[in-house]
N, C-alpha and C positions, 0 to 999 in steps of 0.2 A: 555621510558623516564627514565633518570638516575638522572637529577638535574633540578630544577626550581628556578629561581631568579626573583625578581621584582625590577624594577628601576623606580623611580619617578623623572623625570627631570622637569625643568621649562616649557618645551614645551609640553611634552607628557609622559604618563606612558608607560613603556615597560615591557614585560614579556620575559624572556630569558630561553629557554629550551635546554638541552643537552640530547643526545640520545645514545643508544647502537649502532646506525647506523653510528657513528662517525661524526655527524653533530651538529651544534648549530643553533638554529632558534631564531630570534628576532621578537617579535610580538608587534604590537600596541595594547594596552589594551582597548582602546575605542571601536574599532570594531573587535578586535582579528584578524586583517589582518596581514599577513606575510610581514615583511619589508626586512629581509635578511636571507640567509642561509649561514653560514660559514662552509667551508670545509678545512681541513688541518691535522687533527689528523688521525693516521693510526690504532687506536684501540678505544674502547669505552671511552667516556669522563666521568670522575669520579667526577669532581669538577668544580665549577664556583665561581667567586667573582667579584663584581662590586664596583668601587670606588665611594663613595658618592660625589655628586656635580661635577661629571665628566662624561666622556663618555667611560671610559676604563673598559673593561671586561677581566678577566683572565680565562683561562681554562687549566685543566690538564687532562692527559689521562694515560691509562695503557700502551700506547706506549712509555712512558718515556719522553714525551715532555710537555712543557707549551707553551701556545700562549697568547699574549695580543692583544686584538682587540679594534678597535675604533668603538663603536656601533652607533655613530652619523653619520659616513660616510661609514660604512659597509666595513671596510678594516682591514687587519692584520697589527698590529704595529710591533710585533716581535715574533719570534719563537726560543725556546732554548731547547736543549736536556739535560735532567737530568740524563740519563743513567740508570734509574730505574723507575718503575711505580710510578705515582704521585697519592697520596691519597687526598690531600687537597691543595688549594691555598688560600692565604689571603693577601690582600693589607694592608700595614700600612697606617693609616690615617694621620700620622705625617711626615713620611719620604717617600722617593720615592722607597720604597722597596716592593717586592713581596716575601712573605714567602711561601716556598714550602715544604710540608710534603711528604716524599717519603718512599719507602720500606726500605731504608737504613739510614734515618735520616731527618734532616732539612737543606735546602739550603736557602740562602738569596740572592735575585737578585736585583741589583741596576738599576732601569729602565732608568734614564737619560744617563748612560754610557753603557747600555746593557752588564753588566758583573756581575759575582757573587762577593759579598763582604764577604760572608761566605759560604763555602761549607762543607758538611759532618759534621754538628753538630750532633753527634751520642750519643746514650745512650746504656747502657748495662742493663741487667735485674736486677730488684730489688727483684725478687722472691727469697726466702731463698735458695732453692735447686739449683738455677741457678746463684747465685752470683759467680763472678770470671770467668764466661763464656765470651768468646770473640765474641760470636754471636751478630751481630748488630740487633737492634730492628727496627721495622717499626714505623714511626710516622703516626698516622691515622687521627688526627684532630687538628685543630688550632682555637684559639679564642683570641681576644684582650680584655683587661680590658677596662672599660669605659673611663679611662684616656688615653688609647693608649700607656702606658709605660710598661705594663706587658703583656707578651705573654704566654698563657696557651697552652700546647701541650699534647695530649693524645697518649699513646704509646701502642704497642702490648703486653706489659707485664701487662696491665691494671693499669698502674700508670700514673699520671699526673705530668709533669715537668713544672716548672714555670721559665721564663726568664725575667729579668728586663732589659729594654732598656734605656740606658742613652744617652742623647744628648751630643755630644762633640762639642766644639766650633771650632776646627781646622779640615780642610779637608772636602772633598765632601762626604766621606763615613762615615756618622754619625752613632754613636751607638756602643754599646758593649753589650754583653750578659753575664748573670750569671746564674748558675744553682743552 
């Protein structure tokens, strides 16, 4: 087992598990009975996230792909190649974005249009003797502030970078980031 998430919907509670065997299992928490087994990743699954008050589940894998699943109906919604191992996925609670932490940076995927709105948000080392290096860092973890307007990201140089998300009134692709 590599990741476990709980989801409390209006109808029933669910436990979602991801495994090194490349599968995701969705369990009913009342009887711990298996509802679905999702198959689609080609390597171990490293991360899961579930949208509050919805039935969407995102998964990321060392195979370099993300998948978004409909856990109410047991189906795959979309699959996208990130071209690098995925360390963390995180839904935005305000925008229709999936934030993806990879071995080469951060990508932002816009779910309604199934396209990236930000690719390759990268960082370079802040360690004193590595400054000026062009080596890209891996983004390892993601978390939203309580307001959902600030994204915290943990990087392989042991530093946290903070991005403020601003709503823009024009266009479908809302938001901007600042480091």
